[in-house]
Structure formats: C-alpha cells, structure tokens
N, C-alpha and C positions, 0 to 999 in steps of 0.2 A: 506494501499499500501505496503511494505516497502520497502526504500533505502538504499543497500546493497555499501561502497566501497573496492572495493577487488585491491589485487597488482598483478598484473602478472612479472614474471622478466623466462629470462635465470640464466641456470645453472652455465654457467661463470657468471655469473652478482652478483655471490656473489660471494662478498668484505671482508667477515672474520664470525669467530663464536667465540659468546662469551661465559663464561665462569663466571656468576653473584653467588655471593657469594646473600645466604637471608636475611646472617645476619649482616654487611657491606654494601651493595654495592659495594668490592672489582668488581674489572671485571678484567679479563684478552682474549687476544682472537688472532686469530690463520689466519692468511689469506690461507686461503681451497686449492689454487689453491698450495699453496708448504709446503702445516701443514706437520711434519715428524708424527703424530699420540701419541703425545705423550699428555700425559691428567694430565689438572694440578689435582694434587690428592691433595690438600688444597687449603686454603685460606691463604696467604700469608701476613694478613693482619689483622687480631686475633691470636690472645698467641696461645687459646683453642683450635683452630679450627677442627669443627668435621670433616674427611675425606667426602670430595665429592663427591664419586664414588662409596663408598663399595662395591656396586651386581652391578654396569653398569661396570663399569669397560671398561670390555671387550667389550660390546657392542659399545660401544662409539667412542675406538682403533677400530673397522672393520666400522664402519661410518668413520669416516675420509676419512679411507684407501681409503672404495669405494667414496666419493667425489670426496675425489682429485683422484684420476682413473678416474672415471666419465670426470669433467674437461678436464683435458688431454686427451683424447680420442671425445670427443664430434665434435672435428670438421672434425675429418677422421668419423662421423656415420650417416647412412643415417634416423634424423633423429633430433631432438632439444627434449631437456628434460626442459621442463619451470614446476613455480612454482610456487603457488597461494595460497596468504591468503585472509586471510579477516583484514580487517581495526577498530579495537576494538577506539573508543571515549570513551576518557580520560571522 
C-alpha cells in the first residue's frame, strides 16, 4: 500500500511565485495577480551571480502573463482551474 499526500487548490489560491538562488538561498517573490512579468535576471545577493534565466527568460515572462490573465479571467469562466501537487516527505 502506498500513501500519497496531495495538495489541491484553485488558480486564484496562488499567493506568490518565488525565484530562489540555488547558490545562497536568496529569494524574490511576486504576487501573480499583480505581476508585471518582469523576471529577475540574477541574484541580488551573490556578487558574481550567473544570469538566472539565460535561455528561458521569454518562457517565464509568457508564463507570468498567462497566469496573471487566468487569475483575472477565472471569475467569468464557466470552469475552475485547479492545481494539484504531490507533497514530498522531508
């Protein structure tokens, strides 16, 4: 038998999108309902920080725009968008 913990929520339940530096742990978060699709280009804490999004910058920007539009439009949609996550044990 396998026990799986899952978390399910509506797209409007998303409170923030967080970018975390893998080197030092510094994070920058945005409220997706108000996000202007500006993606941080590098860690503000690491002096020699590598660029965070060298090839995916446009993809992340498009994701931000789409997510913001969906959150604003969902109240007028005939459906709910739900996200489902599997919770991993630490």
